[in-house]
C-alpha positions in Angstrom: 0.0 0.0 0.0 1.4 3.4 -0.9 2.6 5.4 2.1 4.6 8.6 3.0 8.2 8.3 1.9 11.0 9.9 3.9 13.6 11.9 2.2 16.7 14.1 2.8 17.7 17.3 0.9 20.8 16.6 -1.2 21.3 20.1 -2.6 19.7 23.3 -3.5 20.7 26.2 -5.7 20.5 28.6 -2.8 18.3 29.9 0.0 17.6 33.0 2.1 19.1 33.0 5.6 16.9 31.1 8.0 14.9 29.3 5.2 17.1 26.4 4.2 15.8 23.6 2.0 16.3 21.2 4.9 13.2 22.8 6.4 11.2 20.8 3.8 12.1 17.6 5.7 9.8 18.7 8.6 6.0 18.7 8.3 4.2 20.7 11.0 1.9 23.7 11.2 4.7 26.1 12.2 7.3 25.2 9.6 8.6 28.1 7.4 9.8 26.0 4.5 12.4 27.0 1.8 12.9 30.4 0.2 15.1 31.3 -2.7 17.8 34.0 -2.3 16.6 37.6 -2.9 16.8 38.7 -6.5 18.0 35.2 -7.6 18.5 33.9 -11.1 16.0 31.4 -12.4 15.4 28.6 -12.6 16.1 27.5 -9.0 16.3 23.8 -8.1 16.2 21.4 -5.2 17.3 17.7 -5.2 15.8 15.2 -2.8 17.0 11.7 -2.0 14.4 9.2 -0.8 15.3 6.7 1.9 15.1 3.9 -0.7 14.3 3.2 -4.3 10.6 3.5 -4.6 7.7 3.8 -7.0 6.2 7.3 -6.6 2.5 7.4 -6.8 1.7 11.0 -5.6 3.5 14.2 -5.2 2.2 17.1 -3.1 3.5 20.8 -3.0 2.3 23.4 -0.5 3.1 26.8 -2.1 3.8 30.1 -0.3 1.0 32.6 -0.2 2.8 35.2 -2.3 6.3 33.9 -3.2 4.8 31.7 -5.9 6.7 30.2 -8.8 4.9 30.3 -12.2 5.8 26.7 -12.9 7.4 23.7 -11.1 9.0 20.9 -13.1 9.7 17.3 -11.7 12.6 15.1 -12.7 13.5 11.6 -11.4 16.7 9.6 -11.4 17.9 6.2 -10.2 21.2 7.8 -9.1 22.9 11.1 -8.8 23.8 12.8 -12.2 27.2 13.6 -13.5 27.7 16.9 -11.6 27.3 15.0 -8.4 28.9 11.7 -9.4 31.2 12.4 -12.3 31.8 8.7 -13.2 28.1 8.0 -13.8 26.3 9.0 -16.9 22.8 8.7 -15.4 20.7 11.8 -16.0 17.4 13.0 -14.5 14.3 12.0 -16.5 11.6 14.6 -16.8 8.2 13.7 -15.5 6.3 16.9 -16.3 5.3 20.1 -14.6 2.5 21.9 -12.7 1.5 25.5 -13.0 0.6 27.5 -9.9 -2.0 30.3 -9.8 -0.9 33.9 -9.0 -3.2 33.9 -6.0 -4.7 37.3 -6.9 -8.3 36.2 -6.1 -7.4 35.6 -2.5 -5.3 38.7 -2.1 -2.2 36.5 -1.6 -3.6 35.3 1.8 -4.1 31.6 1.0 -1.7 28.8 0.2 -2.2 26.5 -2.7 -1.9 22.7 -2.1 -1.0 21.0 -5.4 -1.3 17.2 -5.7 0.1 15.3 -8.7 -0.5 11.6 -9.4 2.5 10.0 -11.2 3.9 6.5 -11.7 7.7 6.6 -11.7 10.5 4.6 -10.2 13.7 6.1 -8.8 15.5 7.4 -5.7 16.3 11.0 -6.5 13.7 13.7 -7.2 14.6 17.1 -8.6 12.3 20.1 -8.4 12.9 23.1 -10.7 11.2 26.4 -9.9 10.7 29.0 -12.6 10.1 32.7 -12.6 7.9 34.0 -9.8 4.5 35.6 -10.1 4.8 39.3 -9.6 2.8 41.0 -6.8 3.2 43.9 -4.4 4.2 41.7 -1.5 7.1 39.8 -3.2 9.4 42.8 -3.4 12.6 40.7 -3.8 11.2 38.4 -6.6 11.6 35.2 -4.6 10.0 31.8 -4.9 9.3 29.6 -1.9 8.0 26.2 -1.0 6.4 25.5 2.4 6.3 21.7 2.2 6.7 18.8 -0.2 5.3 15.3 0.3 6.2 12.1 -1.5 3.8 9.1 -1.4 4.7 5.7 -2.9 5.9 2.3 -2.0 9.2 0.4 -2.3 9.9 -0.4 -5.9 10.6 -4.1 -5.2 7.3 -4.6 -3.4 4.9 -2.4 -5.2 3.7 -4.9 -7.9 0.6 -7.0 -7.5 2.7 -10.1 -8.5 4.3 -10.0 -5.1 1.0 -11.0 -3.4 1.1 -14.5 -2.2 -0.4 -16.8 -4.8 -1.9 -18.9 -2.0 -3.9 -16.0 -0.7 -5.1 -15.2 -4.2 -6.2 -18.8 -4.7 -8.2 -18.8 -1.4 -9.9 -15.5 -2.2 -10.8 -16.8 -5.7 -12.5 -20.0 -4.3 -14.2 -18.1 -1.4 -15.6 -15.5 -3.8 -13.9 -12.5 -2.1 -13.6 -9.3 -4.2 -10.7 -7.0 -3.4 -12.9 -4.1 -4.6 -15.5 -4.8 -1.9 -16.7 -1.4 -0.8 -17.2 -2.8 2.8 -13.4 -2.9 3.0 -12.9 0.7 1.8 -10.6 2.7 4.0 -8.7 -0.3 5.3 -5.3 -1.6 4.4 -6.9 -4.8 2.9 -9.1 -2.9 0.5 -7.2 -1.6 -2.5 -3.6 -2.1 -3.1 -3.2 1.5 -4.3 -5.2 3.0 -1.4 -3.6 6.1 0.1 -4.4 6.8 3.8 -5.6 10.3 4.5 -3.1 10.3 7.4 -0.3 10.3 4.8 -1.7 13.4 3.0 0.3 16.6 3.4 -2.7 18.5 4.6 -2.9 16.2 7.7 0.6 17.0 9.0 0.5 20.7 8.0 -2.6 21.4 10.0 -2.3 18.9 12.9 -0.6 19.3 16.2 2.4 16.8 16.1 1.6 15.1 19.4 -2.1 14.6 18.4 -1.0 13.4 14.9 1.1 10.6 16.5 -1.9 9.5 18.6 -4.2 9.5 15.6 -1.8 7.3 13.7 -1.6 4.9 16.6 -5.4 4.8 16.8 -5.7 4.2 13.1 -3.4 1.2 13.3 -5.4 -0.2 16.1 -8.6 0.4 14.0 -7.2 -1.6 11.1 -6.2 -4.4 13.4 -9.7 -4.4 14.9 -11.2 -4.7 11.5 -9.0 -7.6 10.6 -10.0 -9.3 13.8 -13.7 -8.5 13.2 -13.9 -6.4 16.4 -16.3 -3.9 14.8 -17.5 -2.2 17.9 -14.0 -1.4 18.9 -13.3 -0.2 15.3 -16.3 2.1 15.4 -15.3 3.6 18.7 -11.8 4.2 17.4 -13.1 5.7 14.1 -15.1 8.3 16.1 -12.2 9.0 18.3 -10.0 9.7 15.3 -12.5 12.1 13.8 -12.7 14.0 17.1 -9.0 14.1 17.5 -8.5 15.5 14.1 -10.6 18.5 15.1 -8.6 18.7 18.3 -5.3 18.6 16.5 -6.3 21.3 14.0 -7.4 23.5 16.9 -4.1 23.0 18.8 -2.2 23.6 15.6 -4.0 26.9 15.2 -3.2 27.9 18.7 0.5 27.1 18.1 0.6 29.3 15.0 -1.1 32.1 17.0 1.4 31.7 19.8 4.3 32.0 17.3 2.8 35.1 15.7 2.6 36.7 19.2 6.2 35.9 19.9 7.3 37.5 16.6 5.4 40.6 17.6 6.9 40.5 21.1 3.4 40.3 22.6 4.5 37.9 25.3 1.3 38.2 27.4 -0.7 36.9 24.5 1.9 34.2 23.9 1.6 33.1 27.5 -2.1 33.1 27.3 -2.1 30.9 24.2 0.3 28.5 25.8 -1.9 28.1 28.9 -4.9 27.7 26.6 -3.2 24.9 24.7 -2.2 23.1 27.9 -5.7 23.3 29.4 -7.3 22.1 26.2 -4.8 19.3 25.7 -5.1 18.1 29.3 -8.9 18.0 29.0 -8.8 16.0 25.8 -6.2 13.5 27.1 -8.3 12.9 30.2 -11.2 12.0 28.0 -9.1 9.6 26.0 -7.9 7.9 29.2 -11.5 7.9 30.5 -12.6 6.0 27.5 -9.6 3.7 27.6 -8.5 4.6 24.1 -4.9 5.3 24.7 -2.1 4.6 27.3 -0.7 7.5 29.3 2.7 6.6 28.0 1.7 7.8 24.5 1.0 11.4 25.6 3.0 14.4 26.7 6.5 13.3 25.8 9.2 15.8 25.3 9.4 17.0 21.7 13.1 16.3 21.5 12.4 12.6 22.2 10.6 10.2 19.8 6.9 9.6 20.6 7.4 5.8 20.9 8.1 4.4 24.3 11.8 4.4 25.1 11.6 1.9 27.9 10.0 -1.5 28.2 6.4 -1.3 29.6 7.3 -4.0 32.0 10.5 -2.4 33.2 10.4 -1.3 36.8 12.8 1.6 35.9 10.3 3.4 33.7 9.0 6.6 35.2 5.8 8.1 33.6 5.1 11.8 33.8 3.3 13.0 36.9 0.4 14.8 35.3 -0.5 11.8 33.1 -0.2 9.2 35.9 -3.6 7.4 36.2 -5.1 6.1 39.5 -4.2 2.6 40.5 -7.6 1.2 39.7 -7.6 2.9 36.3 -4.1 1.5 35.6 -5.4 -2.1 36.2 -8.3 -1.6 33.8 -6.1 0.0 31.2 -3.5 -2.8 31.3 -6.3 -5.3 31.0 -8.3 -3.7 28.2 -5.4 -2.1 26.3 -5.2 -3.2 22.7 -2.3 -5.6 22.0 -0.8 -3.2 19.5 0.3 -0.9 22.3 1.7 -3.7 24.4 5.1 -4.0 22.8 7.1 -7.1 23.3 9.5 -6.8 26.3 13.1 -6.6 25.3 16.1 -6.9 27.4 17.9 -4.2 25.4 15.4 -1.3 25.8 17.0 2.0 26.6 16.0 3.9 29.8 16.0 7.7 29.6 15.0 10.0 32.5 12.6 12.7 31.4 13.3 16.3 32.1 9.7 16.7 33.3 8.8 16.2 37.0 8.3 12.5 37.8 7.2 10.3 40.6 8.6 6.9 41.4 6.4 3.9 40.9 5.8 2.2 44.3 8.4 -0.7 44.4 7.8 -4.1 46.0 8.1 -4.1 49.8 11.0 -6.5 49.8 13.3 -5.1 47.2 14.8 -1.5 47.1 14.2 0.5 43.9 17.0 -0.2 41.3 19.1 2.7 40.1 18.5 4.0 36.5 21.7 3.6 34.5 21.2 6.6 32.2 19.9 8.9 34.8 23.5 10.0 35.5 23.5 12.0 32.3 21.6 14.7 34.2 23.8 14.6 37.3 25.4 17.8 38.6 28.6 15.7 39.0 30.6 15.7 35.7 32.1 12.2 36.4 28.5 10.8 36.6 27.6 12.4 33.3 30.8 10.9 31.7 30.1 7.4 33.2 26.5 7.6 31.9 27.7 8.2 28.3 30.3 5.5 28.5 27.7 3.0 29.9 25.4 4.0 27.0 28.3 3.4 24.6 28.8 -0.1 25.8 25.0 -0.8 25.9 24.6 0.2 22.3 27.7 -1.6 21.1 26.5 -4.8 22.7 23.0 -4.7 21.2 22.4 -8.0 19.4 21.6 -8.0 15.7 18.2 -9.5 16.0 16.7 -6.7 18.0 13.4 -5.3 16.5 13.9 -2.3 14.3 11.6 -0.1 16.3 13.5 -0.7 19.5 16.8 0.0 17.7 15.5 3.3 16.3 14.1 4.3 19.7 17.4 3.7 21.4 19.2 5.5 18.6 17.2 8.6 18.8 17.3 8.7 22.6 21.1 8.3 22.4 21.3 11.2 19.9 19.3 13.4 22.2 21.7 12.7 25.1 24.7 13.2 22.8 23.4 16.6 21.6 23.0 17.6 25.2 26.5 16.4 26.2 28.2 18.2 23.3 27.2 21.5 25.0 28.9 20.3 28.2 31.8 22.6 29.3 33.7 19.8 30.9 36.3 18.3 28.5 35.9 14.6 29.5 32.1 14.7 29.1 32.6 16.4 25.7 35.1 13.7 24.6 32.7 11.0 25.8 29.9 12.4 23.7 32.1 12.5 20.6 33.1 8.9 21.2 29.5 7.8 21.5 28.5 9.7 18.4 31.3 8.2 16.3 30.3 4.7 17.4 26.6 5.3 16.5 27.5 6.5 13.0 30.3 4.0 12.1 29.2 0.9 14.0 25.6 0.9 15.4 23.8 2.1 12.3 25.7 -0.1 9.8 25.6 -3.1 12.1 21.8 -3.0 12.3 21.3 -1.7 8.8 19.1 1.2 9.9 19.7 3.1 6.7 20.6 6.6 5.5 17.7 8.3 7.1 18.9 7.5 10.6 22.4 8.6 9.7 21.0 11.8 8.4 19.1 12.2 11.6 22.3 11.8 13.7 24.2 14.3 11.6 21.5 16.9 11.3 20.9 16.9 15.1 24.5 17.1 16.2 26.6 19.0 13.5 25.0 22.4 14.2 25.8 22.1 17.9 29.4 20.8 17.1 29.9 23.8 14.9 29.1 26.2 17.7 31.7 24.4 19.8 34.4 25.3 17.2 34.0 28.9 18.5 34.6 27.9 22.1 37.0 30.0 24.2 39.0 26.9 25.0 41.5 26.3 22.2 41.6 22.6 23.1 37.8 22.2 22.6 37.9 24.2 19.4 40.5 21.9 17.9 38.7 18.7 19.1 35.4 19.8 17.6 37.0 20.9 14.3 39.0 17.6 13.9 35.9 15.5 14.8 33.7 17.3 12.2 36.5 16.8 9.5 36.8 13.1 10.5 33.1 12.2 10.3 32.7 14.2 7.1 35.1 11.8 5.4 33.2 8.7 6.7 31.5 6.9 3.7 28.2 6.8 5.7 28.2 10.6 6.1 30.1 11.7 2.9 27.3 10.4 0.7 24.7 12.5 2.5 26.6 15.8 1.6 25.2 17.4 4.7 28.3 18.8 6.4 29.4 20.8 3.3 26.1 22.6 3.2 26.5 23.8 6.8 30.1 25.0 6.2 29.2 27.2 3.2 26.5 29.1 5.2 27.3 32.8 5.2 29.2 34.0 8.3 27.1 36.1 10.7 28.3 39.6 11.3 28.0 39.2 15.1 29.7 35.8 15.2 32.8 35.4 17.3 36.3 35.5 15.8 37.1 32.0 16.9 33.9 30.6 15.3 34.5 32.4 12.0 38.1 31.4 11.8 37.3 27.8 12.7 34.6 27.6 10.0 37.0 29.1 7.4 39.8 26.6 8.4 37.5 23.6 8.4 36.0 24.6 5.0 39.5 25.0 3.5 40.6 21.5 4.8 37.5 19.7 3.7 37.5 21.5 0.3 41.0 20.0 -0.3 39.9 16.6 0.9 36.5 16.4 -0.9 36.9 18.7 -3.9 34.0 20.3 -5.8 32.8 17.2 -7.6 30.0 15.1 -6.1 30.9 15.7 -2.4 28.6 18.5 -1.5 30.8 21.5 -2.4 30.3 23.4 -5.6 32.2 26.3 -7.1 29.0 28.4 -6.8 28.5 27.7 -3.1 32.2 28.1 -2.1 32.7 31.3 -4.2 29.5 32.9 -2.8 30.7 32.1 0.7 34.2 33.4 0.0 33.2 36.7 -1.6 30.9 37.4 1.3 33.7 36.5 3.7 35.9 39.2 2.0 33.8 41.8 3.8 34.1 40.3 7.3 35.2 42.6 10.1 38.1 40.3 11.1 41.3 40.6 9.1 42.3 36.9 9.5 38.9 35.8 8.1 39.4 38.1 5.0 42.9 36.7 4.4 41.6 33.2 4.7 38.9 33.9 2.1 41.6 35.3 -0.3 43.6 32.0 0.1 40.5 29.9 -0.5 39.7 31.9 -3.7 43.2 31.4 -5.0 43.1 27.7 -4.3 39.8 27.4 -6.2 41.1 29.5 -9.1 43.9 27.0 -9.7 41.3 24.4 -10.6 38.4 26.4 -12.0 39.8 29.6 -13.6 36.9 30.8 -15.7 34.2 29.9 -13.2 35.9 31.8 -10.4 36.3 35.0 -12.5 32.5 35.1 -12.9 32.0 35.9 -9.2 34.6 38.7 -9.0 34.5 42.3 -10.3 36.5 43.2 -13.4 40.3 43.6 -13.1 40.7 47.4 -13.4 42.3 50.2 -11.6 39.2 51.0 -9.6 38.9 47.4 -8.3 42.6 47.2 -7.5 42.3 50.1 -5.1 40.9 47.5 -2.8 43.9 45.7 -1.3 42.2 42.4 -1.1 41.2 42.3 -4.7 44.7 43.6 -5.7 46.1 40.6 -3.8 43.7 38.2 -5.5 44.4 39.4 -9.0 48.1 39.4 -8.5 47.8 35.8 -7.1 45.9 34.9 -10.3 48.8 36.3 -12.3 51.3 34.1 -10.4 49.1 31.0 -10.9 48.8 31.7 -14.7 52.6 32.3 -15.0 52.1 36.0 -15.8 54.0 38.9 -14.3 52.3 40.8 -11.6 51.8 44.6 -11.8 54.7 45.2 -9.5 56.9 42.9 -11.7 55.7 44.6 -14.9 56.5 48.0 -13.4 59.9 46.9 -12.4 60.5 45.4 -15.9 59.4 48.6 -17.6 61.5 50.7 -15.2 64.6 48.5 -15.9 63.9 48.7 -19.6 63.5 52.5 -19.5 66.7 52.8 -17.5 68.6 50.6 -19.9 67.3 52.5 -22.9 68.2 55.8 -21.3 71.7 54.4 -20.6 72.1 53.3 -24.2 70.9 56.7 -25.5 73.3 58.6 -23.3 76.2 56.3 -24.5 75.2 56.9 -28.2 75.0 60.6 -27.6 78.4 60.6 -25.9 79.9 58.6 -28.8 78.4 60.9 -31.4 79.6 63.9 -29.5 83.1 62.4 -29.4 83.0 61.6 -33.2 81.8 65.1 -33.9 84.6 66.7 -31.8 87.2 64.6 -33.6 85.8 65.6 -37.0 85.9 69.2 -36.0 89.5 68.9 -34.8 90.6 67.1 -37.9 88.9 69.6 -40.1 90.4 72.6 -38.3 93.9 71.0 -38.6 93.6 70.4 -42.3 92.2 73.9 -42.9 95.1 75.4 -41.1 97.8 73.4 -43.0 96.1 74.2 -46.4 95.8 77.9 -45.6 99.6 78.1 -44.9 100.6 76.1 -48.0 98.3 77.8 -50.6 97.8 81.4 -49.5 98.6 82.4 -53.1 95.9 80.4 -54.7 92.4 81.6 -55.2 89.4 80.9 -53.0 88.0 78.1 -55.2 91.3 76.1 -55.1 91.4 76.4 -51.3 87.8 75.1 -51.0 88.7 72.0 -53.1 91.8 71.3 -51.0 89.8 71.5 -47.9 87.5 68.7 -49.1 90.4 66.5 -50.3 91.8 65.0 -46.9 90.6 61.5 -45.9 88.5 62.8 -43.0 85.5 60.7 -41.9 82.4 61.3 -44.0 79.9 63.6 -42.3 76.3 62.2 -42.4 74.0 63.8 -45.0 71.7 66.1 -43.1 69.1 65.9 -45.9 68.9 62.1 -46.2 65.5 61.9 -44.3 63.9 64.6 -46.5 61.0 63.2 -48.6 61.2 59.8 -46.8 58.6 58.0 -44.6 60.6 56.6 -41.7 58.0 53.9 -41.1 57.4 52.2 -44.4 60.5 53.4 -46.2 58.6 55.1 -49.1 60.3 58.2 -50.7 58.4 60.7 -52.7 58.8 64.3 -53.9 55.4 64.9 -52.6 56.5 64.1 -49.0 56.8 67.7 -47.9 55.9 68.5 -44.3 52.2 68.6 -45.2 52.6 65.6 -47.6 54.1 63.4 -44.9 51.3 64.3 -42.5 48.8 63.2 -45.1 50.7 60.0 -45.8 50.8 59.2 -42.1 47.1 60.0 -41.7 45.8 57.9 -44.6 48.3 55.8 -46.6 51.2 54.4 -44.6 50.9 50.7 -44.3 52.7 50.6 -41.0 50.3 53.0 -39.2 46.6 52.9 -38.3 44.1 55.2 -36.7 42.8 54.4 -33.2 39.0 54.0 -33.4 38.5 55.4 -30.0 40.7 58.5 -29.8 41.4 59.0 -33.6 45.2 59.2 -32.9 47.5 57.7 -35.5 49.7 55.0 -34.0 52.0 52.3 -35.2 50.2 49.0 -35.7 52.9 47.2 -33.7 52.1 49.3 -30.6 48.3 49.4 -31.0 47.8 47.1 -28.0 50.0 49.1 -25.6 48.3 52.3 -26.9 44.8 51.0 -26.0 46.0 49.9 -22.5 48.2 52.9 -21.5 47.8 55.9 -23.8 44.3 56.0 -25.3 41.7 58.4 -23.9 39.5 55.4 -23.2 42.3 53.2 -21.8 40.2 52.6 -18.6 37.7 50.7 -20.7 40.2 48.0 -21.8 41.9 45.1 -20.1 44.5 42.6 -21.3 43.5 38.9 -22.0 46.0 36.7 -20.2 45.7 34.1 -23.0 46.2 36.2 -26.2 47.8 39.3 -24.5 45.6 41.6 -26.6 43.5 44.6 -25.4 39.8 43.7 -25.0 36.9 45.8 -23.9 36.3 45.1 -20.2 32.6 44.6 -20.9 33.5 41.7 -23.2 36.6 40.5 -21.3 34.7 37.9 -19.0 33.0 36.3 -22.0 36.2 36.5 -24.0 38.1 34.7 -21.2 35.4 32.2 -20.6 34.9 31.1 -24.3 38.7 30.6 -24.7 38.3 31.1 -28.5 41.3 33.4 -28.9 44.6 32.4 -30.4 47.2 32.1 -27.6 50.1 34.5 -27.8 53.8 33.5 -27.7 56.6 35.1 -25.9 58.0 38.3 -27.5 61.3 36.6 -28.0 59.6 33.9 -30.1 57.1 35.8 -32.1 55.4 39.1 -32.8 51.6 39.5 -32.3 49.5 41.4 -34.9 46.5 43.2 -33.2 44.7 43.3 -36.6 44.7 39.6 -37.7 45.5 38.2 -34.3 48.3 36.0 -35.7 51.8 35.2 -34.4 54.7 35.7 -36.8 58.5 35.9 -36.8 60.1 38.2 -34.1 62.0 41.4 -34.9 61.4 44.9 -36.4 61.9 43.8 -40.0 59.3 41.1 -39.6 56.6 43.8 -38.9 57.4 45.4 -42.3 57.2 42.1 -44.1 53.9 41.2 -42.4 52.1 44.5 -42.9 53.5 45.4 -46.4 54.3 42.1 -48.0 52.0 40.4 -50.6 51.4 37.5 -48.3 51.1 39.6 -45.1 48.3 40.7 -42.9 44.9 40.3 -44.5 43.2 42.7 -42.1 45.4 45.8 -42.9 42.9 48.0 -44.8 45.7 50.3 -46.2 47.2 47.6 -48.3 44.8 48.6 -51.1 46.9 51.7 -51.8 49.7 51.4 -54.4 53.1 51.0 -52.9 56.0 53.0 -54.4 59.2 51.1 -54.7 61.7 52.3 -52.3 65.0 53.4 -54.0 68.2 51.5 -53.1 69.8 53.3 -50.3 73.5 53.5 -49.3 74.6 50.9 -46.7 73.7 52.0 -43.2 71.2 54.7 -44.3 68.1 52.6 -44.7 64.9 53.3 -42.7 65.4 50.1 -40.8 68.8 51.2 -39.7 67.4 54.6 -38.8 64.6 53.0 -36.7 66.9 50.5 -35.1 69.0 53.2 -33.8 66.2 55.2 -32.5 63.4 52.8 -31.4 64.6 52.5 -27.8 63.1 55.6 -26.3 59.5 55.3 -25.2 57.9 58.5 -23.5 56.5 61.2 -25.6 54.1 61.0 -28.5 55.6 63.2 -31.2 57.6 62.4 -34.4 60.0 64.9 -36.0 59.2 65.3 -39.7 62.0 66.1 -42.2 61.6 69.9 -41.9 61.2 70.1 -38.2 57.4 69.8 -38.1 55.8 67.8 -35.3 53.0 65.2 -35.8 51.3 63.3 -32.9 51.4 59.7 -34.1 52.7 57.1 -31.8 54.3 56.3 -28.4 57.8 56.2 -29.9 60.1 59.2 -30.5 62.3 59.0 -33.6 65.3 61.4 -33.8 66.9 62.6 -37.0 70.6 62.2 -37.5 
């Protein structure tokens, strides 16, 4: 018969603080459910893992009153998909979707309960939430889900073929019909019958205590029908109907009490609490008066399971005072109680002392009352508390395999309750004993008795939040013990598959949290991230980066530095994904010291020089160029002085020897000595020093026109309209252009890219990687690498097989005349291309044109 299926939340795309997806695992009138982050991106998704592989028959969603998604899609899978388990190719299979109304007719004051009947087999269910309906209350464009319910049956037992053939044969010959309406509402009626007690509406509007009592009475009613005790069944049916009204009323009181607390109206909250207690006591008295339920079923602490934790026949059991019946009533109750509530005595039942006031049961006159062995957990003496935990450890470890499952689960949950209490103990030995007990439960007790993932999840969910608070303890020893234990159990295979602990560690740090707690969480997250990675273990790049970026704004310096280290570690594995969560790398961002450290760390990881290293290299190059320039000037000055001295000596000798000759003869004799040839001062006239073209039209104005429109080695910047050399176009855009702040360098191709396009450019990785400057030049027009050196630029931009993106190649090139050795334009540029500062080029007649970032000096 289909029934409610338990589940755990495996992952979610995000949530608002205080509204985690794990809230969906609880069904009660006061639950808040899950909410997406504010202004989130759609779609949002949640992945649920059922306790076992099952055939889903019905899905139920309880929507929020105004945070309503327009559509919810359902997907199912037999196992986790690739992004959780990378070595499995299994994908989710789409079941369909449901649309939710915008709730305008009710003024966004009612919640829609959506039920969907399906027939699908699997163990993982994914819910995808689409864009929200817009209304005046949903100011942050969020979607929410108050509750989700899964109804089905185990996949291996859901087929009718599993019904015993002998029973079918007997029914056939006796003429029994399984569709008999007289059996409607019983477990023997229809194989696909779904009990109303498994419906989501039952749990969401019923008081939890009353809901447990109703389920017990329903089980007793079914047993009475099977045993043909119809008077008892009728009585129980009426009691169930009455209790449902009682549970709804108590649930309403609880909601009203919560609302009063939120409004800080504590008088009203106290009144509601007292009203609930009076009403509950009156109802329970009526139940006991009509012998419908044992006192042990009622008024148990909410932290403990509702099932009895001690054997009914055990003399150590101490019932609550206010539910203790009179002696004559107890005799009648024990005699008339239904056998379903009389659990079989077990020698391994666990005794737990209640925190409520209790009275001792009158013992036999001959024997003294025996001492309760777990009672020491509440002792004021720390050694007694430690002994109680160690005794419980031994008792659970010695529990035999054949113990009934219900007893095992009851003992487990009671033990977890005590562990949770002992973890808060300030005494170190008691704290250590609680860790020892918890480790034994997870690694030995649950696997030994095959209690399943749901019980493991219960242990972890109940204890990890308390353990995390102890990582912020003032005692360094306790902090280290708590952190090491969390890291240890997170790596257990039983806990690792749940992916619960990582979801706790990536919760945003609270602004008022202590320094010890924040630092412990950062250190624990960093260690587990190295151990588990970001593939299929609960951590994702998205969750870790969101946590780390938020931690960069923490008030504690050590926390901010730890966040920087975590981002750098993650960048080494997921470069493009990490960049999506950070602001652009520009001068404004680098004013923040943390982001400057992060981006310089990225450069080191990529093998690129940091800004400081680049500045040092540029400074060294400028100093070297300046040094060479001074040496060249000094050498030229020395040569010029020598020439002048030689010329003066020759002129003096010639004037003394040929005073009688005429002036023309003297001039010819002055030019005859073998003095070094003086450079032609008019060589650069009518010559373009970039492309080497010479023309009579290259006057001062003609050269400016040639530079502006026709020179194949130059181009105009599209952003500032300045004429620059093509070889220095990238550096111009990054350092000189009027819009240089709008460009950034791609670490892959080394070219200037608009900062708006840089993230997409880096992410797509479509650019051609650049080589080292010593190995190749890089053309900013065609984005190709070619041979290094100055002459290679001329061949690439002017040659017939050169750059295909140089638009000026359409002009007719004049053949450059053969020049004397040492006077070519390449030689001229080679001797003058070292100086970088300035943006003016001397033209042949002394005119100045603003063209590039290089300064060329005439000889």
